[in-house]
C-alpha positions as a Markdown table, in Angstrom:
| # | Residue | x | y | z |
|---|---|---|---|---|
| 1 | Unk | 101.9 | 100.4 | 215.8 |
| 2 | Unk | 99.7 | 98.6 | 213.3 |
| 3 | Unk | 96.9 | 96.1 | 213.5 |
| 4 | Unk | 97.7 | 94.2 | 210.3 |
| 5 | Unk | 100.1 | 91.3 | 210.9 |
| 6 | Unk | 100.3 | 90.2 | 207.3 |
| 7 | Unk | 104.0 | 89.2 | 207.4 |
| 8 | Unk | 103.4 | 86.6 | 210.0 |
| 9 | Unk | 100.6 | 85.1 | 207.9 |
| 10 | Unk | 102.5 | 84.8 | 204.7 |
| 11 | Unk | 101.9 | 81.0 | 204.5 |
| 12 | Unk | 98.1 | 81.6 | 204.9 |
| 13 | Unk | 98.1 | 84.1 | 202.1 |
| 14 | Unk | 100.1 | 81.7 | 199.8 |
| 15 | Unk | 97.7 | 78.9 | 200.6 |
| 16 | Unk | 94.6 | 81.0 | 199.9 |
| 17 | Unk | 96.0 | 82.2 | 196.6 |
| 18 | Unk | 97.1 | 78.7 | 195.7 |
| 19 | Unk | 93.7 | 77.2 | 196.4 |
| 20 | Unk | 91.9 | 79.9 | 194.3 |
| 21 | Unk | 94.2 | 79.4 | 191.4 |
| 22 | Unk | 94.1 | 75.6 | 191.7 |
| 23 | Unk | 90.3 | 75.6 | 191.7 |
| 24 | Unk | 90.3 | 77.9 | 188.7 |
| 25 | Unk | 92.7 | 75.5 | 186.9 |
| 26 | Unk | 90.6 | 72.5 | 187.8 |
| 27 | Unk | 87.3 | 74.0 | 186.7 |
| 28 | Unk | 88.8 | 75.4 | 183.5 |
| 29 | Unk | 90.5 | 72.1 | 182.5 |
| 30 | Unk | 87.4 | 70.1 | 183.3 |
| 31 | Unk | 85.3 | 72.4 | 181.2 |
| 32 | Unk | 87.9 | 72.4 | 178.4 |
| 33 | Unk | 87.4 | 68.6 | 178.0 |
| 34 | Unk | 83.8 | 68.1 | 178.8 |
| 35 | Unk | 82.2 | 71.5 | 178.0 |
| 36 | Unk | 82.8 | 74.4 | 175.7 |
| 37 | Unk | 86.2 | 75.6 | 176.8 |
| 38 | Unk | 88.5 | 76.7 | 179.6 |
| 39 | Unk | 86.4 | 79.9 | 180.0 |
| 40 | Unk | 82.7 | 80.3 | 179.3 |
| 41 | Unk | 83.3 | 82.2 | 176.0 |
| 42 | Unk | 80.6 | 84.6 | 174.8 |
| 43 | Unk | 78.9 | 84.2 | 171.5 |
| 44 | Unk | 81.7 | 86.1 | 169.7 |
| 45 | Unk | 84.3 | 83.5 | 170.8 |
| 46 | Unk | 82.0 | 80.4 | 171.1 |
| 47 | Unk | 82.6 | 77.4 | 169.0 |
| 48 | Unk | 79.4 | 75.6 | 168.1 |
| 49 | Unk | 77.6 | 73.1 | 165.9 |
| 50 | Unk | 74.6 | 74.1 | 163.9 |
| 51 | Unk | 71.8 | 72.6 | 161.8 |
| 52 | Unk | 70.5 | 74.7 | 159.0 |
| 53 | Unk | 67.1 | 73.7 | 157.6 |
| 54 | Unk | 66.3 | 75.1 | 154.2 |
| 55 | Unk | 62.6 | 75.1 | 153.1 |
| 56 | Unk | 60.3 | 76.5 | 150.5 |
| 57 | Unk | 57.2 | 78.5 | 151.5 |
| 58 | Unk | 55.3 | 76.4 | 148.9 |
| 59 | Unk | 55.5 | 73.4 | 151.3 |
| 60 | Unk | 56.1 | 74.8 | 154.8 |
| 61 | Unk | 56.0 | 78.0 | 156.9 |
| 62 | Unk | 58.5 | 78.8 | 159.6 |
| 63 | Unk | 56.2 | 77.6 | 162.5 |
| 64 | Unk | 55.7 | 74.2 | 160.9 |
| 65 | Unk | 59.4 | 73.8 | 160.3 |
| 66 | Unk | 60.3 | 74.7 | 163.8 |
| 67 | Unk | 57.7 | 72.4 | 165.2 |
| 68 | Unk | 59.1 | 69.5 | 163.2 |
| 69 | Unk | 62.7 | 70.3 | 164.2 |
| 70 | Unk | 61.8 | 70.7 | 167.9 |
| 71 | Unk | 60.1 | 67.3 | 167.9 |
| 72 | Unk | 63.1 | 65.5 | 166.2 |
| 73 | Unk | 65.7 | 67.2 | 168.5 |
| 74 | Unk | 63.7 | 66.2 | 171.5 |
| 75 | Unk | 63.6 | 62.6 | 170.2 |
| 76 | Unk | 67.3 | 62.6 | 169.7 |
| 77 | Unk | 67.7 | 63.9 | 173.3 |
| 78 | Unk | 69.5 | 67.1 | 172.3 |
| 79 | Unk | 68.7 | 70.8 | 172.8 |
| 80 | Unk | 69.9 | 73.9 | 171.0 |
| 81 | Unk | 70.8 | 77.2 | 172.8 |
| 82 | Unk | 69.8 | 79.5 | 170.0 |
| 83 | Unk | 67.6 | 79.5 | 166.9 |
| 84 | Unk | 67.5 | 82.0 | 164.1 |
| 85 | Unk | 64.9 | 82.4 | 161.3 |
| 86 | Unk | 66.2 | 83.8 | 158.0 |
| 87 | Unk | 65.0 | 87.3 | 157.0 |
| 88 | Unk | 63.3 | 85.9 | 153.9 |
| 89 | Unk | 61.9 | 83.1 | 156.0 |
| 90 | Unk | 63.4 | 80.5 | 153.8 |
| 91 | Unk | 65.7 | 78.8 | 156.4 |
| 92 | Unk | 66.0 | 78.1 | 160.1 |
| 93 | Unk | 69.4 | 77.8 | 161.9 |
| 94 | Unk | 69.7 | 75.9 | 165.3 |
| 95 | Unk | 72.9 | 76.3 | 167.3 |
| 96 | Unk | 74.2 | 73.6 | 169.6 |
| 97 | Unk | 77.0 | 73.7 | 172.1 |
| 98 | Unk | 80.3 | 72.3 | 171.0 |
| 99 | Unk | 80.0 | 69.5 | 173.5 |
| 100 | Unk | 76.8 | 68.1 | 172.0 |
| 101 | Unk | 77.3 | 64.7 | 170.5 |
| 102 | Unk | 77.6 | 65.0 | 166.7 |
| 103 | Unk | 76.0 | 61.5 | 166.2 |
| 104 | Unk | 72.8 | 62.7 | 167.8 |
| 105 | Unk | 72.7 | 65.8 | 165.7 |
| 106 | Unk | 73.2 | 63.8 | 162.5 |
| 107 | Unk | 70.5 | 61.4 | 163.6 |
| 108 | Unk | 68.1 | 64.3 | 164.1 |
| 109 | Unk | 69.1 | 65.8 | 160.7 |
| 110 | Unk | 68.2 | 62.5 | 158.9 |
| 111 | Unk | 64.8 | 62.4 | 160.7 |
| 112 | Unk | 64.1 | 66.0 | 159.7 |
| 113 | Unk | 65.0 | 65.3 | 156.1 |
| 114 | Unk | 62.5 | 62.5 | 156.0 |
| 115 | Unk | 59.8 | 64.7 | 157.4 |
| 116 | Unk | 60.3 | 67.8 | 155.2 |
| 117 | Unk | 61.7 | 66.2 | 152.0 |
| 118 | Unk | 59.6 | 67.0 | 148.9 |
| 119 | Unk | 60.7 | 63.8 | 147.1 |
| 120 | Unk | 62.3 | 65.5 | 144.1 |
| 121 | Unk | 65.8 | 65.0 | 142.6 |
| 122 | Unk | 66.8 | 68.5 | 143.7 |
| 123 | Unk | 64.9 | 69.0 | 146.9 |
| 124 | Unk | 64.0 | 72.5 | 148.1 |
| 125 | Unk | 63.6 | 71.3 | 151.7 |
| 126 | Unk | 66.6 | 69.8 | 153.4 |
| 127 | Unk | 68.7 | 70.0 | 156.5 |
| 128 | Unk | 72.5 | 70.4 | 156.7 |
| 129 | Unk | 75.1 | 70.2 | 159.5 |
| 130 | Unk | 77.8 | 72.8 | 160.2 |
| 131 | Unk | 80.6 | 73.1 | 162.7 |
| 132 | Unk | 82.2 | 76.5 | 163.6 |
| 133 | Unk | 85.5 | 76.6 | 165.4 |
| 134 | Unk | 85.9 | 80.1 | 166.7 |
| 135 | Unk | 89.2 | 81.8 | 167.3 |
| 136 | Unk | 89.7 | 84.5 | 170.0 |
| 137 | Unk | 88.9 | 87.5 | 167.9 |
| 138 | Unk | 90.5 | 85.9 | 164.9 |
| 139 | Unk | 93.7 | 85.8 | 167.0 |
| 140 | Unk | 94.1 | 89.6 | 167.0 |
| 141 | Unk | 92.5 | 90.3 | 170.4 |
| 142 | Unk | 94.7 | 87.6 | 172.0 |
| 143 | Unk | 97.9 | 88.9 | 170.3 |
| 144 | Unk | 97.4 | 92.6 | 170.9 |
| 145 | Unk | 96.1 | 91.9 | 174.4 |
| 146 | Unk | 99.2 | 89.9 | 175.2 |
| 147 | Unk | 101.4 | 92.7 | 173.8 |
| 148 | Unk | 99.6 | 95.3 | 176.0 |
| 149 | Unk | 100.0 | 93.2 | 179.1 |
| 150 | Unk | 103.7 | 92.4 | 178.4 |
| 151 | Unk | 104.4 | 96.1 | 177.7 |
| 152 | Unk | 102.6 | 97.2 | 180.9 |
| 153 | Unk | 104.5 | 94.7 | 183.1 |
| 154 | Unk | 107.9 | 95.6 | 181.5 |
| 155 | Unk | 107.3 | 99.3 | 182.0 |
| 156 | Unk | 106.3 | 98.8 | 185.6 |
| 157 | Unk | 109.4 | 96.7 | 186.4 |
| 158 | Unk | 111.8 | 99.3 | 184.9 |
| 159 | Unk | 109.9 | 102.1 | 186.7 |
| 160 | Unk | 110.1 | 100.4 | 190.1 |
| 161 | Unk | 113.8 | 99.6 | 189.7 |
| 162 | Unk | 114.5 | 103.2 | 189.1 |
| 163 | Unk | 112.1 | 104.8 | 191.6 |
| 164 | Unk | 112.2 | 102.2 | 194.4 |
| 165 | Unk | 114.5 | 99.2 | 194.8 |
| 166 | Unk | 115.1 | 96.0 | 193.0 |
| 167 | Unk | 113.3 | 94.1 | 195.7 |
| 168 | Unk | 110.3 | 96.3 | 195.2 |
| 169 | Unk | 110.4 | 95.7 | 191.4 |
| 170 | Unk | 110.5 | 92.0 | 191.9 |
| 171 | Unk | 107.6 | 92.1 | 194.4 |
| 172 | Unk | 105.6 | 94.3 | 192.0 |
| 173 | Unk | 106.3 | 91.8 | 189.2 |
| 174 | Unk | 105.0 | 89.0 | 191.4 |
| 175 | Unk | 102.0 | 91.1 | 192.1 |
| 176 | Unk | 101.2 | 91.4 | 188.4 |
| 177 | Unk | 101.5 | 87.6 | 187.9 |
| 178 | Unk | 99.5 | 86.8 | 191.1 |
| 179 | Unk | 96.7 | 89.3 | 190.4 |
| 180 | Unk | 96.3 | 88.2 | 186.8 |
| 181 | Unk | 96.2 | 84.6 | 188.0 |
| 182 | Unk | 93.5 | 85.4 | 190.6 |
| 183 | Unk | 91.5 | 87.4 | 188.0 |
| 184 | Unk | 91.5 | 84.6 | 185.4 |
| 185 | Unk | 90.8 | 82.0 | 188.1 |
| 186 | Unk | 87.7 | 83.9 | 189.2 |
| 187 | Unk | 86.5 | 84.0 | 185.6 |
| 188 | Unk | 87.0 | 80.3 | 185.2 |
| 189 | Unk | 85.3 | 79.4 | 188.5 |
| 190 | Unk | 82.2 | 81.5 | 188.1 |
| 191 | Unk | 81.8 | 80.7 | 184.3 |
| 192 | Unk | 81.0 | 84.4 | 183.6 |
| 193 | Unk | 80.7 | 84.9 | 179.8 |
| 194 | Unk | 84.0 | 86.0 | 178.5 |
| 195 | Unk | 84.3 | 88.3 | 175.5 |
| 196 | Unk | 86.8 | 90.8 | 174.0 |
| 197 | Unk | 86.4 | 93.0 | 177.1 |
| 198 | Unk | 88.4 | 90.4 | 179.2 |
| 199 | Unk | 91.6 | 91.8 | 177.6 |
| 200 | Unk | 90.7 | 95.3 | 178.7 |
| 201 | Unk | 90.1 | 94.2 | 182.2 |
| 202 | Unk | 93.2 | 92.1 | 182.3 |
| 203 | Unk | 95.3 | 95.1 | 181.3 |
| 204 | Unk | 93.3 | 97.2 | 183.7 |
| 205 | Unk | 94.3 | 94.7 | 186.5 |
| 206 | Unk | 98.0 | 95.3 | 185.7 |
| 207 | Unk | 97.5 | 99.1 | 185.7 |
| 208 | Unk | 95.6 | 99.0 | 189.0 |
| 209 | Unk | 98.3 | 96.8 | 190.4 |
| 210 | Unk | 101.0 | 99.2 | 189.4 |
| 211 | Unk | 99.2 | 102.1 | 191.0 |
| 212 | Unk | 98.5 | 100.1 | 194.1 |
| 213 | Unk | 102.1 | 99.0 | 194.4 |
| 214 | Unk | 103.2 | 102.6 | 194.0 |
| 215 | Unk | 101.1 | 103.5 | 197.0 |
| 216 | Unk | 102.5 | 100.6 | 199.0 |
| 217 | Unk | 106.2 | 101.0 | 198.2 |
| 218 | Unk | 105.9 | 104.8 | 198.5 |
| 219 | Unk | 104.9 | 104.2 | 202.1 |
| 220 | Unk | 107.7 | 101.7 | 202.5 |
| 221 | Unk | 110.3 | 104.2 | 201.3 |
| 222 | Unk | 108.9 | 106.9 | 203.5 |
| 223 | Unk | 108.9 | 104.7 | 206.5 |
| 224 | Unk | 112.4 | 103.5 | 205.9 |
| 225 | Unk | 113.5 | 107.2 | 206.1 |
| 226 | Unk | 111.5 | 107.8 | 209.3 |
| 227 | Unk | 113.7 | 107.5 | 212.5 |
| 228 | Unk | 110.7 | 106.1 | 214.3 |
| 229 | Unk | 111.0 | 103.0 | 212.2 |
| 230 | Unk | 114.8 | 102.7 | 212.3 |
| 231 | Unk | 114.8 | 99.9 | 214.9 |
| 232 | Unk | 111.9 | 98.0 | 213.3 |
| 233 | Unk | 112.4 | 95.0 | 211.2 |
| 234 | Unk | 111.2 | 94.3 | 207.6 |
| 235 | Unk | 108.0 | 92.6 | 208.9 |
| 236 | Unk | 106.9 | 95.6 | 210.9 |
| 237 | Unk | 107.7 | 98.1 | 208.1 |
| 238 | Unk | 105.9 | 96.0 | 205.5 |
| 239 | Unk | 102.8 | 95.6 | 207.7 |
| 240 | Unk | 102.6 | 99.3 | 208.7 |
| 241 | Unk | 103.0 | 100.4 | 205.1 |
| 242 | Unk | 100.3 | 98.0 | 204.0 |
| 243 | Unk | 97.9 | 99.4 | 206.5 |
| 244 | Unk | 98.7 | 103.0 | 205.6 |
| 245 | Unk | 98.2 | 102.4 | 201.9 |
| 246 | Unk | 95.1 | 100.1 | 202.1 |
| 247 | Unk | 92.6 | 102.9 | 201.7 |
| 248 | Unk | 94.4 | 104.4 | 198.7 |
| 249 | Unk | 94.7 | 101.0 | 197.0 |
| 250 | Unk | 91.0 | 100.2 | 197.5 |
| 251 | Unk | 89.7 | 103.6 | 196.3 |
| 252 | Unk | 91.9 | 103.6 | 193.2 |
| 253 | Unk | 91.0 | 100.0 | 192.3 |
| 254 | Unk | 87.3 | 100.5 | 192.8 |
| 255 | Unk | 87.3 | 103.9 | 190.9 |
| 256 | Unk | 89.2 | 102.5 | 187.9 |
| 257 | Unk | 87.1 | 99.4 | 187.8 |
| 258 | Unk | 83.9 | 101.4 | 188.0 |
| 259 | Unk | 84.8 | 103.8 | 185.2 |
| 260 | Unk | 85.9 | 100.9 | 182.9 |
| 261 | Unk | 82.8 | 98.9 | 183.8 |
| 262 | Unk | 80.4 | 101.9 | 183.0 |
| 263 | Unk | 82.2 | 102.5 | 179.7 |
| 264 | Unk | 81.9 | 98.9 | 178.5 |
| 265 | Unk | 78.5 | 98.6 | 180.1 |
| 266 | Unk | 77.1 | 101.4 | 177.9 |
| 267 | Unk | 78.6 | 99.7 | 174.8 |
| 268 | Unk | 77.0 | 96.4 | 175.8 |
| 269 | Unk | 73.6 | 97.9 | 176.4 |
| 270 | Unk | 73.7 | 99.7 | 173.0 |
| 271 | Unk | 74.4 | 96.3 | 171.4 |
| 272 | Unk | 71.6 | 94.7 | 173.4 |
| 273 | Unk | 74.0 | 92.1 | 174.7 |
| 274 | Unk | 73.2 | 90.5 | 178.1 |
| 275 | Unk | 76.4 | 88.5 | 178.0 |
| 276 | Unk | 78.3 | 91.7 | 177.4 |
| 277 | Unk | 76.7 | 93.4 | 180.4 |
| 278 | Unk | 77.6 | 90.4 | 182.7 |
| 279 | Unk | 81.1 | 90.3 | 181.3 |
| 280 | Unk | 81.6 | 94.0 | 182.0 |
| 281 | Unk | 80.2 | 94.0 | 185.5 |
| 282 | Unk | 81.9 | 90.8 | 186.7 |
| 283 | Unk | 85.1 | 91.6 | 184.9 |
| 284 | Unk | 85.4 | 94.9 | 186.7 |
| 285 | Unk | 84.5 | 93.3 | 190.0 |
| 286 | Unk | 87.0 | 90.5 | 189.7 |
| 287 | Unk | 89.7 | 93.0 | 188.6 |
| 288 | Unk | 89.1 | 95.1 | 191.7 |
| 289 | Unk | 89.0 | 92.0 | 194.0 |
| 290 | Unk | 92.3 | 90.6 | 192.6 |
| 291 | Unk | 94.0 | 94.0 | 192.8 |
| 292 | Unk | 93.0 | 94.8 | 196.4 |
| 293 | Unk | 93.7 | 91.3 | 197.7 |
| 294 | Unk | 96.9 | 90.9 | 195.9 |
| 295 | Unk | 98.4 | 94.3 | 196.4 |
| 296 | Unk | 97.2 | 95.1 | 200.0 |
| 297 | Unk | 97.4 | 91.6 | 201.6 |
| 298 | Unk | 99.3 | 89.0 | 199.6 |
| 299 | Unk | 102.3 | 91.2 | 198.4 |
| 300 | Unk | 103.0 | 92.9 | 201.8 |
| 301 | Unk | 103.2 | 89.4 | 203.4 |
| 302 | Unk | 105.7 | 88.3 | 200.8 |
| 303 | Unk | 107.6 | 91.5 | 200.4 |
| 304 | Unk | 109.0 | 91.4 | 204.0 |
| 305 | Unk | 110.9 | 88.2 | 202.8 |
| 306 | Unk | 112.0 | 90.0 | 199.7 |
| 307 | Unk | 113.3 | 92.9 | 201.7 |
| 308 | Unk | 115.1 | 90.7 | 204.2 |
| 309 | Unk | 116.8 | 88.8 | 201.4 |
| 310 | Unk | 117.9 | 92.1 | 199.7 |
| 311 | Unk | 119.2 | 93.6 | 203.0 |
| 312 | Unk | 121.2 | 90.4 | 203.8 |
| 313 | Unk | 122.6 | 90.5 | 200.3 |
| 314 | Unk | 123.8 | 94.1 | 200.6 |
| 315 | Unk | 125.2 | 93.5 | 204.1 |
| 316 | Unk | 127.1 | 90.4 | 202.9 |
| 317 | Unk | 128.7 | 92.4 | 200.1 |
| 318 | Unk | 129.7 | 95.2 | 202.3 |
| 319 | Unk | 127.1 | 97.7 | 201.1 |
| 320 | Unk | 125.0 | 99.8 | 203.3 |
| 321 | Unk | 121.3 | 99.2 | 202.9 |
| 322 | Unk | 119.4 | 102.2 | 201.5 |
| 323 | Unk | 117.1 | 103.8 | 203.9 |
């Protein structure tokens, strides 16, 4: 009756998901301790170290200052990822990753000071060190993003309990956790620049999961009422429903992801942010992948067990299972 035999491959699906999440955790934790953080944060969330070189146009111009600094940074075996010249051309700022050794930066600063110092008691030419510890949107993005996610998950659980069954509600709750886990793991593995848009795509993943689970469990409920499925077990009903809802889940996930991607893409282009463009494109792609895989393949394989446990519980307590 159906070609998808997902229920018999539940252990395979669990292993695949566990491997992806484990790799994401490993890469993220390694980068947390040896690089710039669990995720590859974009400039708006990136902690960094900087060297600001103040100079007077009486002694130097910007090209000379940059040449001196580049030479000393090279001697100290460090490299910056961004440099900014002040609008009044009276200072240069060089930004280094948070993982760059501070001792080497300080050594380069001392050498630069010796090269550009004007020898006065109050020098006009000097270099200073700064360290910036960024917070995720000052904490507001993280806080309100978490509230939006929690509210979406709570609403979905209540809705599924009312419209479908408790087993479907728990399966949908697992789908939310699983899909968010896959989405975040893909971000950590690929090191795509992460900005404030990640909260939008995480919430979008939950929304697409809710819609996808509605298609899936809508088919399950319809098939449970069909006499042709009366003699079939939980595995067959779950597999058939997954196959029948696959197209709808894929179309809705891709459509939602594409619309969100285009909206954020235009904002990123207007801001001339390459990192913002990459974050929008890959954020939408990973959200769609996590939703389709989790909703159409992982959850149907697991739901058959949920359904069997629920049916056995009702039978044991003398209640007739709902069809």
